[in-house]
N, C-alpha and C positions, 0 to 999 in steps of 0.2 A: 629260408623259411623253415621253422621247426616242424617236426612231424611227431605229434604226440602219439603215444601208444595207449596205455590204459589210463582212462580218466574216470575217477570215482567221485561220487557226490557225498559231501559231509555237511555237518552243521557248524557254522562259525561260532566258536566259543567266546569270541570277542571280535571287534572290528578287524578285518583283514584286507589289506591293500592287494590289488592285482599284481601278479608277477613276483610274489614273495615266497620264500621257503617256509613251509609249514610243518608243524609237529603235532602229535596227538594231543588232544585236549583232556580235560578232567572227566568228561562224560564219554560214554560209548559213542562212536561215530561223530565225534566232534574234533575240530582242529583249531590250533592257535598259531599265530605267527611265531616262527622259531626265533629265539632271542639270544642264542649263544652258540659257539662252535661245538659245545658239548651236547647240545640238543640233538636227539635222533630225528632226522628229517623223514617226513612221510612223502612229500612231493612238493610241487610248485603250484601256487594258486593260479587259476586260469587267467590268461591275458585279457585286459580291458574290463574286468568285472571286479569291483570292490564289493565287499560284503560287510554288512552290519552284524552285530552279535545276534545270533539266532537265525540268520539267513542261511539258506542252502548255498553251498559253494562247491564248484568243480575243482578238483585237485588232479593235476597230471602226475601220475605215479611212475610212468615209464616212457621210453622214447626220448624225444627232445622237447624242450620248452624254453620259452623266453623268461628270463629272470632279470631283476634290477640289480645292477652292480653297486656295491658299497665301497669300492676302492679300485685300484688298478689290478687287473687280472690278465695274465698271459695266456694266450691260446695253448690248450693242452694241460693247463693247471687244474688240480682238484679244487673244488670250491665248497665252502661251508657258509653258515649264516652268521651275520653280525647281530647286534642287538635289535635291529628293526626288520629282520628277515631278508635283508639284501645279501647278495652273494659277495664273498670275499675269498681271497686265496686261503686254502686250508693248510695249517701246519701239521706235521706228522703227529698222529694220535688224535686229531680232531675228527668228528663225524663229517662225512662229506655227502652232498647231494649228487655230485657227479663231476663231469669234466667240461671245462670251457671249450666250446667249439671254435670260438673266435676270441681275440683280445678285446678287453673292455676297460673303460675308466669309470669312475664314480658317476652315477646317474644314467649310464647307458642301459638299454635293454639289450641283452645278448643271449645267444643260444647256448644251452647246456645239454649235454647228453646225460640223462639221468641214469646213474649206476651207483646207488647208495652203498657206502661202506666207510669204515675208518680210513683216513688218509694215510 
């Protein structure tokens, strides 16, 4: 079970699915679904709550969070975002949201230790 640390509330700049990696949006205090490994991640959208554009959304910025896998990920691997905000293994030089706590395959919800940095 994940242990979230800091949870901050933002405005969804577009529809955001739960358990996805998010980045800063175009407006202050707005977030969007991350859409590439080069996107700088802010955190992970809260579990079980999808948001429509303009809705308030909780984003887990530190600690541990559940995220949706977009591919096969090994335990201990650094993870980044694919085109839909799902976590995929990060290549060297990609932005990273954190480290996989467990192994996962596409479609799994799995725990990530949030420690943002380039991979």
